[in-house]
PAKEFI-45615 format. One record per residue (C-alpha): chain; x, y, z; residue number from 1; residue in three letters. Coordinates in Angstrom, 2 decimals, padded with zeros to 5 digits. Example, Ala and Ser with C-alpha at 12.3 -4.5 7.8 and 13.67 -1.06 7.14 Angstrom:
! PAKEFI-45615
- A | 012.30 | -004.50 | 007.80 | 1 | ALA
- A | 013.67 | -001.06 | 007.14 | 2 | SER
END
This chain:
! PAKEFI-45615
- A | -113.28 | -057.53 | 034.18 | 1 | MET
- A | -113.02 | -060.91 | 032.86 | 2 | ALA
- A | -110.45 | -063.22 | 034.66 | 3 | GLU
- A | -107.55 | -063.95 | 032.56 | 4 | VAL
- A | -104.59 | -066.28 | 033.56 | 5 | SER
- A | -101.89 | -064.28 | 032.17 | 6 | CYS
- A | -102.74 | -061.04 | 034.54 | 7 | TRP
- A | -101.31 | -062.86 | 037.38 | 8 | TYR
- A | -097.99 | -061.26 | 036.10 | 9 | GLN
- A | -099.07 | -057.75 | 036.76 | 10 | LEU
- A | -099.75 | -055.85 | 039.94 | 11 | PRO
- A | -103.37 | -055.70 | 040.64 | 12 | ARG
- A | -103.36 | -051.93 | 040.67 | 13 | TYR
- A | -102.17 | -051.95 | 037.28 | 14 | VAL
- A | -104.34 | -054.40 | 035.91 | 15 | VAL
- A | -107.58 | -052.40 | 037.51 | 16 | ARG
- A | -105.96 | -049.66 | 035.51 | 17 | ARG
- A | -105.64 | -051.69 | 032.41 | 18 | LEU
- A | -109.33 | -052.77 | 032.70 | 19 | SER
- A | -110.50 | -049.04 | 032.47 | 20 | SER
- A | -108.04 | -047.99 | 029.13 | 21 | ILE
- A | -109.32 | -051.22 | 027.49 | 22 | LEU
- A | -112.72 | -050.43 | 027.88 | 23 | GLU
- A | -112.24 | -046.98 | 026.95 | 24 | GLU
- A | -110.41 | -048.38 | 023.67 | 25 | GLN
- A | -113.74 | -050.23 | 022.91 | 26 | GLY
- A | -112.56 | -053.67 | 024.00 | 27 | PHE
- A | -115.39 | -056.04 | 025.31 | 28 | ASP
- A | -113.21 | -057.79 | 027.94 | 29 | LEU
- A | -115.53 | -060.81 | 028.10 | 30 | ARG
- A | -114.41 | -061.96 | 024.65 | 31 | SER
- A | -111.25 | -060.32 | 024.07 | 32 | SER
- A | -108.04 | -062.28 | 023.79 | 33 | ASN
- A | -105.23 | -061.02 | 026.09 | 34 | CYS
- A | -101.59 | -062.17 | 025.84 | 35 | GLU
- A | -098.87 | -060.48 | 028.42 | 36 | ILE
- A | -095.32 | -061.34 | 027.98 | 37 | THR
- A | -092.35 | -060.13 | 030.04 | 38 | SER
- A | -089.70 | -057.88 | 028.04 | 39 | VAL
- A | -086.04 | -058.75 | 029.00 | 40 | SER
- A | -084.65 | -055.29 | 028.66 | 41 | ALA
- A | -083.04 | -052.74 | 030.89 | 42 | SER
- A | -084.65 | -054.27 | 033.99 | 43 | LEU
- A | -082.55 | -052.47 | 036.43 | 44 | TRP
- A | -085.17 | -049.86 | 037.15 | 45 | ILE
- A | -088.15 | -051.46 | 036.11 | 46 | SER
- A | -090.23 | -054.48 | 035.24 | 47 | SER
- A | -091.57 | -054.24 | 031.14 | 48 | LEU
- A | -094.29 | -056.15 | 029.98 | 49 | TYR
- A | -095.97 | -056.28 | 026.29 | 50 | ARG
- A | -099.81 | -056.75 | 026.48 | 51 | LEU
- A | -101.59 | -057.74 | 023.17 | 52 | LYS
- A | -105.56 | -057.52 | 022.65 | 53 | VAL
- A | -107.15 | -058.91 | 020.20 | 54 | THR
- A | -111.19 | -058.97 | 019.69 | 55 | ASP
- A | -112.31 | -060.52 | 016.57 | 56 | GLY
- A | -110.29 | -058.22 | 013.55 | 57 | PRO
- A | -109.52 | -055.49 | 016.31 | 58 | ARG
- A | -106.11 | -055.83 | 018.04 | 59 | ALA
- A | -103.93 | -053.37 | 019.84 | 60 | MET
- A | -100.82 | -053.87 | 022.09 | 61 | SER
- A | -099.21 | -051.58 | 024.58 | 62 | PHE
- A | -095.99 | -051.74 | 026.80 | 63 | TYR
- A | -096.44 | -051.61 | 030.52 | 64 | ILE
- A | -093.71 | -050.11 | 032.88 | 65 | LYS
- A | -093.85 | -050.94 | 036.54 | 66 | CYS
- A | -091.52 | -050.88 | 039.34 | 67 | LEU
- A | -089.19 | -053.81 | 039.75 | 68 | PRO
- A | -090.97 | -056.76 | 041.73 | 69 | SER
- A | -087.83 | -056.97 | 043.68 | 70 | ASP
- A | -088.27 | -054.38 | 046.53 | 71 | VAL
- A | -084.46 | -054.51 | 047.16 | 72 | GLN
- A | -083.79 | -053.40 | 043.47 | 73 | ARG
- A | -086.40 | -050.79 | 043.75 | 74 | ARG
- A | -084.43 | -049.27 | 046.99 | 75 | ASN
- A | -081.14 | -049.56 | 045.40 | 76 | VAL
- A | -081.95 | -047.55 | 042.33 | 77 | PHE
- A | -084.59 | -045.15 | 043.80 | 78 | ASP
- A | -086.90 | -046.64 | 041.40 | 79 | SER
- A | -090.07 | -044.51 | 042.54 | 80 | HIS
- A | -088.21 | -041.25 | 042.15 | 81 | LEU
- A | -087.62 | -042.21 | 038.44 | 82 | GLN
- A | -090.95 | -043.31 | 037.87 | 83 | PHE
- A | -092.02 | -040.03 | 039.19 | 84 | ARG
- A | -089.87 | -038.06 | 036.55 | 85 | ASN
- A | -091.31 | -039.86 | 033.86 | 86 | GLU
- A | -094.90 | -039.78 | 034.88 | 87 | ALA
- A | -094.49 | -036.07 | 035.45 | 88 | ILE
- A | -092.86 | -035.70 | 031.73 | 89 | PHE
- A | -096.00 | -037.53 | 030.37 | 90 | TYR
- A | -098.90 | -036.03 | 032.34 | 91 | SER
- A | -097.39 | -032.46 | 032.73 | 92 | LYS
- A | -094.92 | -031.30 | 030.80 | 93 | ILE
- A | -095.71 | -032.86 | 027.50 | 94 | PHE
- A | -099.31 | -031.56 | 028.11 | 95 | THR
- A | -097.73 | -028.24 | 028.88 | 96 | GLU
- A | -095.76 | -027.80 | 026.09 | 97 | PHE
- A | -098.70 | -029.06 | 023.45 | 98 | VAL
- A | -100.94 | -026.56 | 025.26 | 99 | HIS
- A | -098.64 | -023.66 | 024.82 | 100 | PHE
- A | -097.85 | -024.80 | 021.18 | 101 | GLY
- A | -101.42 | -024.61 | 020.45 | 102 | LYS
- A | -101.92 | -021.38 | 021.78 | 103 | GLU
- A | -099.26 | -020.12 | 019.03 | 104 | LYS
- A | -100.38 | -022.27 | 016.08 | 105 | PHE
- A | -102.56 | -025.09 | 015.32 | 106 | SER
- A | -100.77 | -027.03 | 012.73 | 107 | HIS
- A | -098.69 | -030.32 | 013.20 | 108 | ASP
- A | -095.66 | -028.63 | 014.16 | 109 | SER
- A | -097.04 | -027.59 | 017.32 | 110 | CYS
- A | -096.04 | -031.18 | 018.73 | 111 | VAL
- A | -093.06 | -030.43 | 021.00 | 112 | PRO
- A | -091.58 | -033.95 | 020.94 | 113 | ILE
- A | -092.32 | -037.18 | 019.00 | 114 | ARG
- A | -092.95 | -039.71 | 021.84 | 115 | ILE
- A | -095.61 | -042.87 | 021.98 | 116 | PRO
- A | -098.97 | -042.20 | 022.81 | 117 | LYS
- A | -099.30 | -042.68 | 026.62 | 118 | CYS
- A | -102.37 | -044.15 | 028.09 | 119 | TYR
- A | -101.36 | -043.88 | 031.83 | 120 | ALA
- A | -098.75 | -042.42 | 033.84 | 121 | ALA
- A | -099.04 | -042.76 | 037.32 | 122 | GLU
- A | -096.94 | -042.73 | 040.56 | 123 | CYS
- A | -098.53 | -042.78 | 043.83 | 124 | LYS
- A | -095.99 | -044.50 | 046.17 | 125 | GLY
- A | -095.39 | -047.78 | 045.34 | 126 | GLU
- A | -098.11 | -047.81 | 042.52 | 127 | ASN
- A | -096.05 | -046.55 | 039.74 | 128 | ALA
- A | -096.66 | -047.51 | 036.36 | 129 | PHE
- A | -096.74 | -046.20 | 032.64 | 130 | LEU
- A | -098.75 | -047.56 | 029.86 | 131 | VAL
- A | -097.72 | -046.53 | 026.31 | 132 | VAL
- A | -098.51 | -047.61 | 022.88 | 133 | GLU
- A | -096.26 | -050.28 | 021.16 | 134 | ASP
- A | -094.68 | -048.67 | 018.32 | 135 | LEU
- A | -093.38 | -052.16 | 016.94 | 136 | THR
- A | -096.79 | -052.78 | 015.79 | 137 | SER
- A | -096.86 | -050.00 | 013.54 | 138 | ALA
- A | -093.59 | -050.71 | 012.26 | 139 | GLY
- A | -091.08 | -048.64 | 014.32 | 140 | PHE
- A | -087.67 | -050.21 | 015.27 | 141 | VAL
- A | -084.78 | -049.88 | 017.60 | 142 | VAL
- A | -081.50 | -049.84 | 016.09 | 143 | LEU
- A | -078.28 | -052.04 | 017.24 | 144 | SER
- A | -076.56 | -050.38 | 019.93 | 145 | ARG
- A | -073.48 | -052.04 | 018.57 | 146 | LEU
- A | -073.28 | -049.97 | 015.53 | 147 | LYS
- A | -072.70 | -046.08 | 014.79 | 148 | VAL
- A | -075.81 | -044.44 | 014.10 | 149 | MET
- A | -076.14 | -043.55 | 010.14 | 150 | ALA
- A | -076.34 | -039.96 | 009.06 | 151 | LEU
- A | -080.05 | -040.08 | 008.22 | 152 | HIS
- A | -081.00 | -041.25 | 011.55 | 153 | GLU
- A | -078.69 | -038.84 | 013.56 | 154 | LEU
- A | -080.23 | -035.82 | 011.27 | 155 | LEU
- A | -083.55 | -036.74 | 012.19 | 156 | LEU
- A | -082.74 | -036.99 | 016.03 | 157 | VAL
- A | -080.95 | -033.51 | 015.94 | 158 | MET
- A | -084.06 | -031.89 | 014.15 | 159 | LYS
- A | -086.66 | -033.38 | 016.40 | 160 | GLU
- A | -084.48 | -032.50 | 019.80 | 161 | LEU
- A | -084.01 | -029.03 | 018.58 | 162 | GLY
- A | -087.75 | -028.66 | 018.15 | 163 | ARG
- A | -087.95 | -030.24 | 021.98 | 164 | PHE
- A | -085.66 | -027.71 | 023.28 | 165 | HIS
- A | -086.97 | -024.66 | 021.53 | 166 | ALA
- A | -090.46 | -025.25 | 023.46 | 167 | PHE
- A | -088.53 | -024.85 | 026.97 | 168 | SER
- A | -086.81 | -021.64 | 025.72 | 169 | LEU
- A | -090.08 | -019.88 | 024.27 | 170 | ALA
- A | -092.02 | -020.75 | 026.88 | 171 | MET
- A | -089.28 | -019.63 | 029.31 | 172 | LYS
- A | -089.07 | -016.31 | 027.55 | 173 | ASN
- A | -092.74 | -015.40 | 027.03 | 174 | GLN
- A | -094.20 | -017.16 | 030.30 | 175 | ASP
- A | -091.53 | -017.44 | 032.84 | 176 | PRO
- A | -093.98 | -018.25 | 035.76 | 177 | ASP
- A | -095.68 | -021.31 | 033.93 | 178 | ARG
- A | -092.41 | -022.57 | 032.69 | 179 | PHE
- A | -090.75 | -022.16 | 036.43 | 180 | SER
- A | -093.43 | -024.65 | 037.65 | 181 | LYS
- A | -092.60 | -027.25 | 035.10 | 182 | LEU
- A | -088.74 | -027.14 | 035.71 | 183 | LYS
- A | -089.54 | -027.28 | 039.27 | 184 | GLU
- A | -091.48 | -030.43 | 038.94 | 185 | SER
- A | -088.50 | -032.33 | 037.32 | 186 | VAL
- A | -085.97 | -034.00 | 040.05 | 187 | SER
- A | -082.61 | -034.77 | 039.66 | 188 | GLU
- A | -081.89 | -038.79 | 039.56 | 189 | ILE
- A | -078.56 | -039.48 | 038.88 | 190 | MET
- A | -076.81 | -036.64 | 041.29 | 191 | PHE
- A | -079.49 | -036.50 | 043.82 | 192 | SER
- A | -078.13 | -036.54 | 047.19 | 193 | ILE
- A | -079.33 | -039.96 | 048.06 | 194 | SER
- A | -078.15 | -041.32 | 044.90 | 195 | ALA
- A | -074.72 | -039.58 | 045.07 | 196 | TYR
- A | -074.09 | -040.71 | 048.61 | 197 | ASN
- A | -074.86 | -044.59 | 047.57 | 198 | LYS
- A | -073.63 | -044.81 | 044.47 | 199 | THR
- A | -073.22 | -042.00 | 041.69 | 200 | THR
- A | -070.01 | -040.65 | 043.69 | 201 | ARG
- A | -067.85 | -043.99 | 043.86 | 202 | ASP
- A | -069.02 | -044.64 | 040.28 | 203 | LEU
- A | -067.72 | -041.46 | 038.92 | 204 | VAL
- A | -064.56 | -042.25 | 040.57 | 205 | LYS
- A | -064.31 | -045.68 | 039.42 | 206 | PHE
- A | -065.18 | -044.78 | 035.91 | 207 | ILE
- A | -062.66 | -042.05 | 035.39 | 208 | LEU
- A | -059.59 | -043.76 | 037.04 | 209 | ASN
- A | -060.40 | -047.03 | 035.13 | 210 | ASP
- A | -060.10 | -044.88 | 032.01 | 211 | VAL
- A | -057.12 | -043.51 | 033.06 | 212 | LEU
- A | -055.31 | -046.71 | 033.75 | 213 | GLU
- A | -056.38 | -047.79 | 030.06 | 214 | MET
- A | -054.91 | -044.51 | 028.77 | 215 | LEU
- A | -051.58 | -045.40 | 030.64 | 216 | LYS
- A | -051.39 | -048.53 | 029.01 | 217 | ALA
- A | -052.34 | -046.94 | 025.78 | 218 | HIS
- A | -049.89 | -043.63 | 025.71 | 219 | TYR
- A | -046.18 | -042.98 | 026.88 | 220 | PRO
- A | -045.65 | -040.94 | 030.06 | 221 | GLN
- A | -045.07 | -037.86 | 028.43 | 222 | SER
- A | -048.41 | -038.05 | 026.14 | 223 | ASN
- A | -050.43 | -034.63 | 026.58 | 224 | SER
- A | -053.69 | -036.61 | 026.16 | 225 | TYR
- A | -052.63 | -038.66 | 029.09 | 226 | LEU
- A | -051.47 | -035.78 | 031.19 | 227 | ASN
- A | -054.61 | -033.48 | 030.49 | 228 | LYS
- A | -056.94 | -036.46 | 031.01 | 229 | TYR
- A | -055.32 | -036.99 | 034.40 | 230 | GLU
- A | -055.63 | -033.49 | 035.47 | 231 | ARG
- A | -059.34 | -033.63 | 034.34 | 232 | PHE
- A | -059.91 | -036.60 | 036.39 | 233 | VAL
- A | -058.65 | -034.35 | 039.62 | 234 | GLY
- A | -061.54 | -031.97 | 039.70 | 235 | ASP
- A | -064.15 | -033.50 | 037.33 | 236 | ALA
- A | -066.32 | -034.56 | 040.47 | 237 | GLU
- A | -066.72 | -031.28 | 041.78 | 238 | ASP
- A | -067.32 | -029.42 | 038.62 | 239 | ARG
- A | -070.10 | -031.86 | 037.62 | 240 | ILE
- A | -071.68 | -030.86 | 041.09 | 241 | MET
- A | -071.42 | -027.50 | 040.41 | 242 | LYS
- A | -072.96 | -027.83 | 036.77 | 243 | LEU
- A | -075.98 | -029.78 | 038.69 | 244 | ILE
- A | -076.65 | -027.52 | 041.62 | 245 | TYR
- A | -074.81 | -024.18 | 041.38 | 246 | ASP
- A | -074.76 | -023.01 | 037.68 | 247 | ASP
- A | -076.86 | -019.96 | 037.78 | 248 | SER
- A | -074.84 | -018.13 | 035.05 | 249 | THR
- A | -076.15 | -020.84 | 032.65 | 250 | ASN
- A | -079.99 | -020.17 | 033.63 | 251 | GLU
- A | -080.61 | -018.33 | 030.17 | 252 | ALA
- A | -079.56 | -021.29 | 028.17 | 253 | TYR
- A | -081.15 | -024.23 | 030.29 | 254 | ASN
- A | -083.83 | -026.06 | 029.05 | 255 | VAL
- A | -085.72 | -029.48 | 030.09 | 256 | ILE
- A | -083.80 | -032.22 | 028.73 | 257 | THR
- A | -084.45 | -035.75 | 027.74 | 258 | HIS
- A | -081.40 | -036.55 | 029.82 | 259 | GLY
- A | -080.81 | -040.46 | 028.64 | 260 | ASP
- A | -080.15 | -040.15 | 025.08 | 261 | LEU
- A | -078.93 | -043.05 | 023.31 | 262 | TRP
- A | -079.67 | -045.54 | 020.66 | 263 | VAL
- A | -081.91 | -047.70 | 022.87 | 264 | ASN
- A | -083.93 | -044.81 | 023.88 | 265 | ASN
- A | -084.81 | -044.00 | 020.01 | 266 | LEU
- A | -087.30 | -045.52 | 017.57 | 267 | MET
- A | -087.28 | -045.31 | 013.80 | 268 | PHE
- A | -089.78 | -045.89 | 011.05 | 269 | HIS
- A | -088.99 | -046.68 | 007.42 | 270 | TYR
- A | -091.31 | -046.12 | 004.65 | 271 | PRO
- A | -092.34 | -049.61 | 003.23 | 272 | PRO
- A | -091.04 | -049.93 | -000.38 | 273 | GLY
- A | -088.73 | -046.71 | -000.20 | 274 | ALA
- A | -085.18 | -047.13 | -001.65 | 275 | SER
- A | -082.36 | -047.11 | 000.81 | 276 | GLY
- A | -082.78 | -046.88 | 004.72 | 277 | LYS
- A | -083.66 | -043.34 | 005.22 | 278 | GLU
- A | -086.34 | -043.36 | 008.20 | 279 | PRO
- A | -089.43 | -040.83 | 007.63 | 280 | ASP
- A | -090.22 | -040.86 | 011.54 | 281 | GLU
- A | -088.67 | -041.19 | 014.91 | 282 | MET
- A | -089.72 | -041.40 | 018.80 | 283 | ARG
- A | -088.33 | -040.74 | 022.00 | 284 | PHE
- A | -088.55 | -043.23 | 024.56 | 285 | LEU
- A | -087.66 | -043.18 | 028.60 | 286 | ASP
- A | -087.73 | -039.82 | 030.25 | 287 | PHE
- A | -086.82 | -041.27 | 033.64 | 288 | GLN
- A | -083.62 | -039.21 | 033.60 | 289 | GLN
- A | -085.04 | -035.73 | 032.48 | 290 | THR
- A | -083.48 | -032.97 | 033.87 | 291 | ARG
- A | -083.17 | -029.21 | 033.85 | 292 | TYR
- A | -080.09 | -028.37 | 032.44 | 293 | ALA
- A | -078.06 | -027.02 | 029.41 | 294 | SER
- A | -079.22 | -028.32 | 025.75 | 295 | PRO
- A | -075.40 | -029.42 | 025.50 | 296 | ALA
- A | -076.16 | -032.29 | 028.05 | 297 | LEU
- A | -078.40 | -033.86 | 025.27 | 298 | ASP
- A | -076.34 | -032.82 | 022.31 | 299 | ILE
- A | -072.95 | -033.95 | 023.27 | 300 | GLY
- A | -074.20 | -037.22 | 024.77 | 301 | ARG
- A | -075.92 | -038.11 | 021.39 | 302 | LEU
- A | -072.60 | -037.02 | 019.53 | 303 | LEU
- A | -070.20 | -039.12 | 021.59 | 304 | PHE
- A | -072.75 | -042.17 | 022.21 | 305 | LEU
- A | -074.30 | -042.15 | 018.93 | 306 | GLY
- A | -071.16 | -041.60 | 016.64 | 307 | THR
- A | -067.78 | -042.52 | 016.28 | 308 | ASP
- A | -064.93 | -039.91 | 015.60 | 309 | ARG
- A | -064.82 | -040.38 | 011.59 | 310 | MET
- A | -068.63 | -039.54 | 011.68 | 311 | THR
- A | -068.13 | -036.49 | 013.89 | 312 | ARG
- A | -065.15 | -035.21 | 011.91 | 313 | GLU
- A | -067.38 | -035.66 | 008.74 | 314 | ALA
- A | -070.65 | -034.34 | 009.90 | 315 | HIS
- A | -070.37 | -032.49 | 013.22 | 316 | ARG
- A | -071.12 | -028.99 | 011.92 | 317 | GLU
- A | -073.93 | -030.46 | 009.80 | 318 | ASP
- A | -075.46 | -032.14 | 012.83 | 319 | LEU
- A | -075.38 | -028.95 | 014.93 | 320 | LEU
- A | -076.59 | -026.78 | 012.22 | 321 | HIS
- A | -079.62 | -029.23 | 012.03 | 322 | CYS
- A | -080.43 | -029.04 | 015.43 | 323 | TYR
- A | -080.13 | -025.17 | 015.59 | 324 | HIS
- A | -082.19 | -024.72 | 012.20 | 325 | ASP
- A | -085.10 | -026.87 | 013.76 | 326 | SER
- A | -084.89 | -024.96 | 017.05 | 327 | LEU
- A | -084.61 | -021.55 | 015.23 | 328 | SER
- A | -087.61 | -022.49 | 013.31 | 329 | GLU
- A | -089.86 | -023.57 | 016.10 | 330 | THR
- A | -088.73 | -020.85 | 018.57 | 331 | VAL
- A | -089.75 | -018.39 | 015.60 | 332 | SER
- A | -093.14 | -020.00 | 015.11 | 333 | HIS
- A | -093.56 | -019.72 | 019.04 | 334 | LEU
- A | -092.99 | -016.22 | 018.92 | 335 | GLY
- A | -089.69 | -015.68 | 020.25 | 336 | SER
- A | -086.18 | -014.82 | 018.86 | 337 | ASP
- A | -083.55 | -017.57 | 018.94 | 338 | VAL
- A | -080.67 | -015.06 | 018.65 | 339 | GLU
- A | -081.65 | -013.80 | 021.98 | 340 | GLN
- A | -082.24 | -017.14 | 023.25 | 341 | LEU
- A | -079.83 | -019.61 | 022.46 | 342 | LEU
- A | -077.53 | -018.33 | 019.14 | 343 | PRO
- A | -075.83 | -020.90 | 017.19 | 344 | PHE
- A | -072.63 | -019.34 | 018.36 | 345 | SER
- A | -073.45 | -020.67 | 021.99 | 346 | ALA
- A | -073.25 | -024.14 | 020.96 | 347 | LEU
- A | -069.43 | -024.94 | 021.20 | 348 | GLU
- A | -069.45 | -022.81 | 024.21 | 349 | PRO
- A | -072.12 | -024.66 | 025.97 | 350 | GLN
- A | -070.22 | -028.09 | 025.03 | 351 | LEU
- A | -067.58 | -026.99 | 026.60 | 352 | LYS
- A | -069.08 | -025.63 | 029.57 | 353 | HIS
- A | -070.53 | -028.85 | 030.21 | 354 | CYS
- A | -067.91 | -030.78 | 029.27 | 355 | ALA
- A | -067.04 | -032.44 | 032.67 | 356 | PRO
- A | -070.87 | -034.07 | 032.78 | 357 | PHE
- A | -070.80 | -035.11 | 029.38 | 358 | ILE
- A | -067.50 | -036.81 | 029.35 | 359 | ILE
- A | -067.83 | -038.59 | 032.28 | 360 | SER
- A | -071.54 | -039.81 | 031.48 | 361 | ASN
- A | -070.40 | -041.17 | 028.06 | 362 | VAL
- A | -067.50 | -042.77 | 029.57 | 363 | LEU
- A | -069.91 | -044.48 | 032.17 | 364 | LEU
- A | -072.05 | -045.46 | 029.33 | 365 | ASN
- A | -070.02 | -046.62 | 026.38 | 366 | LEU
- A | -069.00 | -049.71 | 027.97 | 367 | PRO
- A | -072.60 | -050.42 | 028.34 | 368 | HIS
- A | -073.83 | -049.39 | 025.14 | 369 | ALA
- A | -071.23 | -051.44 | 023.30 | 370 | LEU
- A | -071.09 | -054.60 | 025.70 | 371 | ASP
- A | -071.51 | -057.41 | 023.47 | 372 | GLU
- A | -072.73 | -059.76 | 026.49 | 373 | TRP
- A | -075.93 | -060.95 | 026.25 | 374 | GLU
- A | -076.54 | -061.78 | 029.83 | 375 | GLY
- A | -079.30 | -061.28 | 032.51 | 376 | SER
- A | -079.74 | -058.18 | 034.46 | 377 | ASP
- A | -079.97 | -060.17 | 037.56 | 378 | ASP
- A | -076.19 | -059.70 | 038.05 | 379 | GLU
- A | -077.70 | -056.44 | 039.68 | 380 | VAL
- A | -078.62 | -058.56 | 042.92 | 381 | ALA
- A | -078.31 | -056.96 | 046.45 | 382 | GLY
- A | -079.66 | -055.04 | 048.95 | 383 | ASP
- A | -077.08 | -051.88 | 048.67 | 384 | ASP
- A | -075.07 | -050.02 | 046.25 | 385 | SER
- A | -072.56 | -052.50 | 045.77 | 386 | ASP
- A | -074.78 | -054.41 | 043.64 | 387 | ALA
- A | -074.75 | -051.34 | 041.11 | 388 | ILE
- A | -071.00 | -050.84 | 041.31 | 389 | LYS
- A | -070.46 | -054.51 | 040.78 | 390 | SER
- A | -072.50 | -054.22 | 037.67 | 391 | ALA
- A | -070.86 | -051.31 | 036.14 | 392 | ILE
- A | -067.40 | -052.88 | 036.89 | 393 | ARG
- A | -068.31 | -056.02 | 035.20 | 394 | SER
- A | -069.37 | -054.08 | 031.69 | 395 | ALA
- A | -065.98 | -052.22 | 031.97 | 396 | HIS
- A | -063.97 | -055.63 | 032.46 | 397 | SER
- A | -065.78 | -056.88 | 028.94 | 398 | ARG
- A | -064.68 | -053.62 | 027.11 | 399 | MET
- A | -063.94 | -054.43 | 023.44 | 400 | THR
- A | -061.09 | -053.27 | 021.01 | 401 | PRO
- A | -063.84 | -051.09 | 019.37 | 402 | VAL
- A | -065.16 | -049.75 | 022.89 | 403 | CYS
- A | -061.94 | -048.96 | 023.88 | 404 | LYS
- A | -060.91 | -047.29 | 020.56 | 405 | ARG
- A | -064.20 | -045.22 | 021.16 | 406 | ARG
- A | -063.46 | -044.39 | 024.53 | 407 | ILE
- A | -059.87 | -043.23 | 023.35 | 408 | ILE
- A | -061.43 | -041.09 | 020.46 | 409 | GLU
- A | -063.55 | -039.28 | 023.07 | 410 | VAL
- A | -060.63 | -038.76 | 025.42 | 411 | VAL
- A | -058.52 | -037.15 | 022.16 | 412 | GLU
- A | -061.31 | -035.28 | 020.77 | 413 | GLU
- A | -062.14 | -033.54 | 024.01 | 414 | SER
- A | -058.57 | -032.61 | 024.64 | 415 | VAL
- A | -058.40 | -031.10 | 020.95 | 416 | ASP
- A | -061.59 | -029.34 | 021.18 | 417 | ARG
- A | -060.10 | -027.86 | 024.64 | 418 | ASP
- A | -062.83 | -029.52 | 026.68 | 419 | TYR
- A | -060.24 | -031.24 | 028.40 | 420 | ILE
- A | -057.57 | -028.72 | 029.36 | 421 | ASN
END
């Protein structure tokens, strides 16, 4: 390819693959203008770049996700394992779901999940990278993480999430051997033995106890919310590990999940000229933490991270029915019976069953989702897990009154719903 001064920012193996991608898209690399910019967003696990290519009137743009250039950071975060998960999702899981859908029906609803078009998803040792379309060029936007998601956005996400989970249930029901290969290709990241020993165990203890101290300052000593949460902290860690590694009783309901649902991993499109702000399309991003588990992990995380208690009290049933209606319709189209696979009556028991994981995960992520600090991810520096723990603790130390209120709401609602007892 023609030498372009900005290519130096990227590893050579990525440049070589991009060359072939651009040629496949019909660009004359001798005359094309290429502009690469580094993107400062969630750089703990990866390095992210935006590539814009123009050739006369033609233009395309892509996002390129690579392993961090800092080798120490790669090792701290087991970045290669997370890249492997995402590469497998795009190249294997999504592809197999598409084929399964086309075997059943040919219209548009065979699409298992709305994601950016992927041009390359590779994970060969240290040569791991992902190239996907730049959805911003098509008018898609990421919402503010500091605000509660509106009902229209939440309903659209629930509808698409129901469709996604339906493919796991239907394939597992009709072609269990084929599905077994898919679920076995997914690796646990956050609670892998390596991550658990290095960081996760200490992080869970810190987060749960940090919230406990906050609740002690908020409630009188005899308060039932405080007392029940304190008992929950005592065995939450063991219950989480049992959910991840020894939960055979839940096999019938388990699906391939997104694993990291929150507002920064969702993009929305709004029709131009339309009145109001109701989205007509959305896309899911970032499948590095995809796992085989209960659908409740995705549902509960979205409800607690994407809404406040007032929104949940007003619309929780609507959101759950929206999810299940989409799940039911898709399962039916694929040739199975949702009442046998995941009836609506199973959703609430699933949320309660998975509460230790959901609650701990939400308590970890709320201080980051609502962090008003706009500093650099470079605070995660160092060659061991203390770097991660320090970054997590610094976000907790900056909790705003809004964040503290949201955390208290999660605890109170979990107690009221008997998730914490």
